[in-house]
C-alpha positions in Angstrom: 84.5 63.2 76.6 83.6 62.7 72.9 84.3 64.7 70.1 81.3 64.9 67.4 81.0 66.4 63.9 78.1 68.7 64.1 76.5 69.6 60.8 73.8 72.4 60.5 71.1 73.0 57.4 69.0 75.3 56.2 67.8 78.0 58.7 69.7 76.2 61.6 72.9 76.8 59.8 71.9 80.5 59.0 71.0 81.2 62.5 74.4 79.6 64.0 76.4 80.9 61.2 78.3 77.6 60.4 77.8 74.9 58.1 79.6 72.4 60.4 81.8 72.1 63.6 83.8 69.7 65.7 82.2 69.9 69.4 84.0 68.4 72.4 81.3 67.3 74.7 80.2 65.2 77.8 76.8 64.8 76.5 75.4 61.1 76.5 72.0 62.2 74.6 71.1 64.6 72.1 68.9 66.6 74.4 72.4 67.0 76.5 74.3 68.2 73.6 71.6 70.8 72.4 71.7 72.0 76.1 75.6 72.3 75.9 75.3 74.0 72.5 72.6 76.7 73.6 74.6 77.6 76.6 77.5 78.6 74.3 76.2 81.8 72.7 72.9 83.4 71.8 73.2 82.3 68.2 72.8 78.7 69.4 70.2 79.7 71.8 68.0 81.2 68.9 68.7 78.3 66.6 67.5 75.8 69.2 64.8 77.8 70.7 61.8 75.7 69.6 63.4 72.1 69.4 60.2 70.9 67.8 61.0 72.6 64.8 64.3 70.8 64.3 64.9 67.2 63.6 68.1 65.4 64.2 70.2 62.7 62.4 72.8 60.4 64.1 75.5 59.1 61.6 73.0 60.0 58.9 70.0 58.2 60.3 67.1 60.1 61.3 66.8 59.9 65.3 65.0 61.7 68.0 66.1 64.1 70.7 66.3 61.6 73.6 68.7 59.1 71.6 72.1 58.3 73.0 75.4 59.7 71.6 77.0 56.2 72.4 79.2 55.2 69.3 78.0 58.3 67.3 80.4 60.4 65.2 78.2 62.8 63.3 75.1 64.6 64.4 73.0 66.8 61.9 70.5 69.4 62.9 67.9 70.5 60.1 64.3 71.6 59.9 61.4 69.2 58.9 61.5 68.2 55.3 58.2 68.5 53.2 57.5 66.7 50.1 56.3 68.3 46.8 
């Protein structure tokens, strides 16, 4: 089991109601962690209802949902960024 510092930004944070939390998890990939989070409470399920609308960064590096969590300390979820 590992402990991750999970950070939420923008509307993801608004739906979950927390800017960050420490999560104890048996997940080996980001998709596993998302599955664990969505099973917690309806607010997590609402935030992750459309995974294509969310991006993920692992230790502040943009990543993807099938990435491994091996050695990762921080997982951040946020909506896609746009220029302008």
